N, C-alpha and C positions, 0 to 999 in steps of 0.2 A: 504494500500500500504506500503510495506516495502522497505527501501532503505539502501544501504551499500556503503561506499566510500572506494576505494582501491587506494593506490598510489604506482606505480611501475616505477622504473627508466627505461627510454628509452634513451640511449646515454646521460645519465646525467640529463634528464628532468624527471618530475613526471607525472605519468599516470593520466589522467583526471578522474573524478568520474565515476564509473560504477553504473548505477541505476538499481535496481531490483524491479520488481513488480509481484504480484501473477497473474498467468494467469488463464483463465477460463477453467474448465474441458470441454472437447468436445467429441462428438461421433466420432467413426472412420469413415473415408471416404477413397476414393481412393483405391490404390492397396491393396489387402488383404480383405477389406470389412468385411461382416459378417463371412466369412470363416476364415479371419485373426483373428477376435475377439475370435473365438472358440479356436484358438491355443495360445492365450495370456497367460493363466496360465502356460503352458509348457515352453513358451519362457521366462517368468519371472523367473520361477523356475530354469531354466538353466543359467540365467544371474546373479541373485543376489549373488551367491558365489564369483563372480569376481568384484563386486562393493564394494567400501569402503567409509567410512567417513574419511576425512582428518582432523586431530586435531593438529593445530599449537599451540605452546606455546612460551611465551616470552613477554617482555615489549611492543614490537611493533607489536606483532602478530595480524593477522586478525581473523575474527570470525570462520574461517574454511569453509570447503566445501566438495566436493565429489571427487571421482577418481575411476579408474578401472585398473585392471591388464591386460597387454598385454605381449606377449612373448618377451623376450629380445634377443639381438644379441648373447650373451654369454651363453644362456640357462637359465639365471636367469630372472624371470619375473620382469617387472618394472611397477610402478603405473603412469598412466597419469592423470594430473590434470591441473588446471589453475595456472599461475604464481601468480596472485593476491591473490590466496588462501593461498600461503605459504610465501608471501612477509613479511619480518620483523620478521619471526619466528626464534628463537634460538634453538628450539627443535621441532621435528615432530613425530607424531604417527599416525597410521592408525587403524581404527576399522572395522573389517570385519562383514559380515552379521550375523555371529553366536555370535557376541559380543567380540571376541578376539581382544585385543589391542596389537600392536607390534610397536616397535620403527622403524623409517625410517630416511633416509638421502637424501639430494638433490643429484641427479645424473646429472642434467642439467637443465638449464632454457633458455627460449627464450622470452624476454619481448615483442618483436615486434609482436609475435603471441599470447601472453598471455598464453603460454603453459610451462609446466615443467614436468619432470619425477623424480620419487623417487624410491629408493631401500630400501627394508627391511635390517636392520643392521644384522639380523640373517638369516641363511640359513635353519632354522628349518622347515619352512612351504613350501608347494608346492601348491600355490594357483591356482585356475582355471583362465584361461585367455580368453579374448574376441578377436575377429578378426575384422580387419577393412575391409571395402569394400562396395560400392554401392551408394554413394551420387550422383554420376553423372547420375545414372540410375533413380533417383527419379524424379517424375513429381509433379507439383502443385496438391494438393489434396491427395497425397499418405499418407498412415498412417505411423506414427512413434511413438516410445515409449521412453519417457524420464525417466531416473532413477537417483535418487540423494537423497540429504538430505535437502529438502527445510524447512527453519525454524528450522533446527536441527532434523527433523523427519527422522530417518535412512531409507535409501533405499525405499523411496516412489516412486511409479510407476504411471505415467500419460500417457494417450493416446491422441494423437492429429494428426494433418495433417501438411504437408509442406504448409505453407501459402504463401511464397514468396522466391525469390532468388535475391541476388544483393549485392552491397557494403553497408556497415552499415552507416546510416545517423549519422553524428557527431561521427564517429568512434574514439575510444580512444586509439587504438593501430594500428600500421602501417598496419598490415595484413587486418584490417577491411576497410581500404581505398584503398587497392590494389587488394584484393582477394574476389571473390564472396562468400558470406556466405548464409546459410539457415536461414529462419525464420519460427518458428513453433508456434502453438497455444496450445501445451501441457502445463500443469500447472507447471511452474518453479518459483522459488523465491530465495532469499538469502539462500545459502547453497546448491543450485543445481549446482553451478559453478564447473566445472571439471567432472561432471557426464556424462555418455555416452548417446547418442541418438541412438536408434536402428531402423533398418528397420524391416519389418515383417519376415525376414529370420533370425533375431537374430544377424546380423553383425552390427558393429558400423558404423553409417553413419556420425557421428560428435560428438562434445563435446559442452555442454552447457557453454556459457561464460557470459551471462547476458540477459537483456531484452532491447528492444527499449523503451526509456523513455516515459512515458505517455501512454503506450499500454500494452497489455498482450502478445505481440509477443516475444518469446524467440529467442536469437541470438545464432546460432550454427556454430562453426568452422567446415568446412567440412572435412570428413575423409581423403581426398587426401592431404590436408594441414597438418592435424595432423600426419598422418603416415609418411610423409616426414620429419617433424620436429623431431618426436620421433626417427626415424632411424638416422638422422644426429646428434642429441644430444648424442645418444649412441656411435656413431662412433667417434665424435670429441669433445664432451663435451660442445661445444658452437657453435653458428651459426652466420654468417654474411649474411645479405640479400643485394641484389643488386638493382640498378636502372639504366635504360638506358639513362635517361636525356630527354626522349621524352614523349609527350602526343600523343595518337593515338585514332582513332575512327573507327567504321565500314565503309567499303567502298564497298557497294553492287554493285555500278555502274562501278566498275573497270573491270568487266569481269573475275576476279580471285576469286574463292571461298575462303572465309576466309581472304582475304586481308584486311590490315588496312592502313588508311591514316594518315600521320603525320600532327597534328594540331598545335603543338608548339614544339620548340626546345630550350632547356636550355643549360647547359654546357656539351654538348654531345662530347664524345671522339670518333669521327668517321672519316674515311678516305676512299673516299672523303667525305666532309661535307654533312650532310643531310639537306634538306630544307622542309619548310612547303609545303604541297601538294604532297610530295613524297608518293608513294604507296608501301608498303612492302608486297611482295607476298610470299616470302619464308624466313625461318630462319634456318640456318645451313642445308639447303637442303630439309627441310620438310615444307609442307604447314601449314599455320596458320589456326586457327579456330576462327578468330575474335579477337576483342580487349581484351576480358577477357583471352583468351589463351595467348596473348602477355604479359599481365600483370602478369599472373601466372608464365610464364617462366622467366621474369626479376626478380620477387620477390624471386623465389625459387632457382635461379642460384647463382654462386659464384662471388663476386666482383673480377675484374681483368681478368675474362674470356672474350675472344673476339668472337663475333658472326660474321658470314658471312651472310649478308642480300642481297637478290635479290630484287632490287628496280626498279619500273617503274617511270620515270620522263618525263612526256609529251610523246613524241614518242620514248624516249630512254629507254633502259634497262641497268642498271649498277649494279655492285657488290660493296657493302660497308662493310668495316670492322669496327665494333662498339665494343668498350671495355666497359664492365659494370663497374659501379662505386659503392662504398659503399652507402647503403641507410642510410643517416644521419638524425639526428633529424631536421635539417633545412629543408630537403626535406619533411619529414613527416609533419612539421609545415605548410608548404605551402599547402600540400594536405588537412590538417585538416581545413584550413581557407576557403576552397572553397567547392563547391558541391561535393558529393561523387561520382565523376566520373573522368576519365582521358580524 
């Protein structure tokens, strides 16, 4: 078992240790099956030119990891990787599949999701890029391919399945406590961080961020989260995440599909005030798809934005204006001290 400890500031606090362990190689199952395995050599050949080894340098630099190119908003490709891979580095370089080493610079970081984007300092190369898409269509048992540099082995490929979905037990960054992640049994280890996880159609369904301590299950940030962060980092250079001040749970007995029930109210900025037991049936005019959807919307939205909530309270139906607050370290600490659920 290999382990690596990474410290990343989150609103001034240090990231808790991320533990990595080698996963067991597994046979493909789920979507794709034997036919999918026959296509693997072509999928891998098309993918490897877009995957890189990230090589940080400097007195506080980490051991390095993986990354991959995606299309940039301005036409220049960017490298997606994990924040903990580049934390503490004073210099950065990327090594491509053909052994070429090029200097890179940080274009944006988001510690709360443990994601970062890099740019080549030179415009000389025109690398191949990968496309996001598909994590929400994956079912448990579907086949996935993890690509990265476990233990420093460049662009190693492993095949596995989607083993679970959910919040990350003892999550070390805010997104892992608020956003559903994928868990896979493909072989990943220290050095795999930042590498792409692919569906059998070759699209990126997520980014490897670590493993669940004491298991061989890899933790994968889903592509919907990654694509959102990458786009916002390119647009704004930095991201602020938000929090509603509520805890909610599923409410299948309400008679409203996807509605959520308020189970706890903290320092919520809402008018009229929300109460425990209120059932939220619509958010800004659209139906919810359960508590995970609610959590996604609050985490990925901008602090200061005001939501219009349609709420059922007993026999009444009311409209509530709720203003989102910044997701602070204090809020994250409260989440991290309890079970991985809202």
